[in-house]
Each structure stands twice: as structure tokens, then as C-alpha cells.
C-alpha positions as CSV (number, residue, x, y, z in Angstrom):
1,M,38.4,-20.4,53.7
2,R,35.5,-17.9,55.0
3,I,34.2,-16.2,51.8
4,E,31.3,-18.0,50.7
5,E,30.2,-17.3,54.8
6,V,31.2,-13.5,54.4
7,A,29.5,-12.8,51.2
8,A,26.1,-14.9,51.7
9,K,25.8,-12.4,54.3
10,K,25.3,-9.6,51.7
11,D,23.5,-12.0,49.4
12,I,26.6,-12.0,47.1
13,K,27.2,-15.1,44.7
14,V,31.0,-16.3,44.7
15,Q,32.3,-17.4,41.4
16,W,35.9,-19.5,42.2
17,N,38.2,-18.6,38.9
18,P,41.5,-21.2,39.1
19,F,44.5,-19.9,37.8
20,L,48.1,-20.3,37.8
21,L,50.4,-17.8,39.7
22,G,53.8,-18.9,37.9
23,P,53.0,-17.3,34.7
24,V,51.5,-14.6,36.4
25,F,54.8,-14.1,38.6
26,K,56.7,-14.6,35.3
27,S,54.9,-11.9,33.4
28,L,55.9,-9.8,36.1
29,G,59.9,-10.3,36.2
30,W,59.5,-12.7,38.6
31,E,61.2,-16.0,38.5
32,D,59.8,-17.2,41.9
33,S,57.3,-16.3,44.4
34,P,57.5,-12.7,46.1
35,F,58.1,-14.8,49.5
36,N,60.9,-16.1,48.4
37,I,62.6,-13.1,46.1
38,Y,62.0,-10.8,49.2
39,P,63.3,-12.9,52.1
40,I,62.4,-9.7,54.6
41,K,58.8,-9.3,52.8
42,G,58.5,-13.1,52.9
43,A,59.0,-13.2,56.5
44,Y,56.5,-10.8,57.3
45,M,54.0,-12.4,55.3
46,W,54.3,-15.8,56.4
47,R,54.2,-14.3,60.3
48,D,51.1,-12.1,59.2
49,M,49.3,-15.5,57.7
50,E,49.5,-17.0,60.9
51,R,48.4,-14.2,62.8
52,I,45.4,-13.9,60.5
53,C,44.8,-17.8,60.7
54,Q,45.4,-17.8,64.5
55,Q,42.5,-14.8,64.6
56,Y,40.1,-16.6,62.7
57,K,40.7,-20.1,64.7
58,L,42.0,-21.6,61.2
59,P,45.0,-24.2,61.6
60,F,48.0,-23.3,59.9
61,T,51.3,-24.9,59.0
62,R,53.8,-23.5,56.7
63,P,54.4,-25.7,53.5
64,A,57.9,-26.9,52.3
65,P,58.8,-26.3,49.6
66,F,56.8,-23.2,48.7
67,P,55.3,-22.7,46.5
68,Q,54.5,-26.0,45.3
69,N,53.4,-27.1,41.5
70,G,49.4,-26.3,41.4
71,L,49.2,-27.5,38.2
72,A,47.1,-30.6,38.4
73,A,44.9,-29.3,40.8
74,A,44.2,-26.2,39.0
75,R,43.0,-28.3,36.1
76,L,41.4,-30.8,38.2
77,A,39.3,-28.1,39.9
78,L,38.0,-26.9,36.5
79,C,36.9,-30.2,35.4
80,P,33.0,-30.3,35.1
81,V,32.7,-33.5,37.2
82,V,34.4,-31.1,39.8
83,S,32.7,-27.8,39.0
84,D,29.9,-28.4,41.5
85,Q,32.0,-28.8,44.6
86,R,35.0,-26.6,42.8
87,A,34.9,-24.2,46.3
88,E,35.0,-26.9,48.7
89,F,37.9,-29.3,46.6
90,S,40.0,-25.8,46.6
91,K,39.7,-25.4,50.4
92,Q,40.9,-29.0,51.0
93,V,43.7,-28.2,48.8
94,Y,44.3,-25.3,50.6
95,E,44.2,-27.4,54.1
96,A,46.2,-30.2,52.1
97,Q,49.2,-27.9,51.5
98,F,48.8,-25.5,54.4
99,I,47.6,-27.3,57.2
100,H,49.0,-31.3,56.2
101,Q,52.1,-30.3,54.7
102,Q,50.5,-32.8,51.9
103,D,51.9,-32.5,48.3
104,I,49.7,-30.6,45.7
105,S,50.9,-32.1,42.9
106,S,50.7,-35.7,44.3
107,P,48.1,-37.3,42.3
108,K,47.4,-39.5,46.1
109,T,46.6,-36.6,47.7
110,L,44.6,-35.3,45.0
111,G,42.9,-38.1,44.7
112,H,42.0,-38.8,48.3
113,I,40.2,-35.3,48.0
114,L,38.3,-36.1,45.2
115,N,37.5,-39.9,47.4
116,S,36.4,-37.4,50.1
117,L,34.1,-35.2,48.0
118,K,32.8,-38.4,46.3
119,I,33.6,-37.5,43.2
120,D,35.2,-40.5,40.5
121,E,38.9,-40.1,40.4
122,D,39.4,-42.0,37.4
123,E,36.6,-39.9,35.6
124,A,38.2,-36.7,37.4
125,F,42.0,-37.1,36.5
126,A,40.6,-37.9,32.5
127,Q,39.3,-34.8,32.1
128,A,41.8,-32.9,33.9
129,A,43.7,-34.1,31.1
130,S,41.5,-33.3,28.1
131,P,42.2,-30.4,26.2
132,A,39.3,-28.7,26.8
133,V,40.5,-28.4,31.1
134,K,43.9,-27.0,29.6
135,T,42.5,-24.4,27.5
136,A,40.1,-23.3,30.5
137,L,43.0,-22.8,33.2
138,R,45.3,-21.3,30.3
139,T,42.4,-19.3,29.4
140,N,41.5,-18.3,33.3
141,T,45.4,-17.7,33.7
142,E,45.7,-15.2,30.9
143,T,42.1,-13.2,32.4
144,A,44.4,-12.8,35.6
145,Q,47.1,-11.6,34.0
146,K,44.7,-9.2,31.8
147,R,43.1,-7.7,34.7
148,Q,46.3,-7.1,36.8
149,I,45.8,-10.4,39.1
150,F,49.3,-10.6,40.7
151,G,48.5,-13.0,43.8
152,A,45.8,-14.9,45.3
153,P,43.4,-14.7,46.8
154,S,42.1,-12.0,44.6
155,F,38.8,-11.1,44.3
156,V,37.0,-9.6,40.9
157,T,33.7,-7.8,41.3
158,P,31.4,-7.8,38.2
159,D,32.6,-4.2,37.3
160,G,36.1,-5.2,37.3
161,E,37.2,-3.6,40.6
162,L,39.9,-5.9,41.8
163,F,40.4,-6.2,45.8
164,W,43.6,-8.5,46.5
165,G,44.4,-9.9,49.9
166,N,42.4,-11.8,52.8
167,D,42.0,-8.1,54.4
168,R,40.2,-6.7,51.2
169,L,37.2,-9.5,51.4
170,E,35.0,-7.6,53.2
171,Q,35.7,-4.5,51.2
172,A,35.2,-6.9,47.6
173,V,32.2,-8.1,49.4
174,A,30.6,-4.3,50.4
175,W,31.7,-3.0,46.8
176,C,29.6,-5.6,45.3
177,A,26.6,-5.2,47.4
178,S,26.6,-1.2,46.5
């Protein structure tokens, strides 16, 4: 929610690359989110997210169920008609899930987000179903696996350095700036 502001202070350009965590988790031998696999760690992470959101004055509601199916949202984010607004679209998907407890796999929820951004809903859904967009998402997910990404948010610098988690955002931006 704050990456553009932090990056802009160091004149760093952000490139959003949607991918799917499900296949990443499966490649690591996890059949579910680590939040669910490791209940003690999961409880800590949920509480940590509450504290972080409070610190940055961001609203937060723990989504139920978690995780949700993000396939349609990820495909939409990669559509040419969405590309100029990918960051804002992604943020609104986050808000739908983590603030408003909406189902981010629902065409109604996603259509509302597209309409709020003045993106043609029919065109976006048609593009999301195209082989090109499906291939792009598969490629992004495979790239994430090759880069050994294991969670989100993850930040990869132009030289390939990986930083994971909100608490590493400033470090990632500083690395880029140096």
C-alpha cells in the first residue's frame, strides 16, 4: 500500500509482477498457507499484520476464508487494459480482501474494482481468459519460483537481490538506490 511513496523518495520505479503463491507453496511442499500450516506462527503473523496496519494507519480485517483464490485477480492484473493501472487495481484487490472481507475470486467484486478504475469490465474479463494472459501469469509464477520467492510482498532489485516482507521495503529501496 505504500511502496510507490517509499520508492518515489529515492527516484526508484516500481514494476508490479503478479504471480500465484499457491504453486510456489506447492513447490515448497506446502499444501496451504504457512499461516494455516503453522498455527502458532500464523497467529503471530496475523497479530503482526494488525500492528503494522495500525502503525501505518491502514484499516485491516482478517479475511475469512484465508487464503482466497486469487487466480482471476492475478489474471486481470496482467491484462493489457489494466496494465496502466496495475498498482491501483492490486491495491483495491487487497482492500477488498483485507478490509472489506469480499471474495476476490468473485466476478462481481472484481467487476466493481474494474468499474471504479473506469476499465471496461467486459474487455478485461475477455483478456483475462486469453491464452496470452494465462501464459504471462504462468511465466511470472515460474519466474517467482526461480528467484526463490516464497511469500508476498517480495521485492526483487534489478541486480536480482530478494527482499521479503513489508519490513524489508525500505531496505529494498535503499539497495536499489545504491
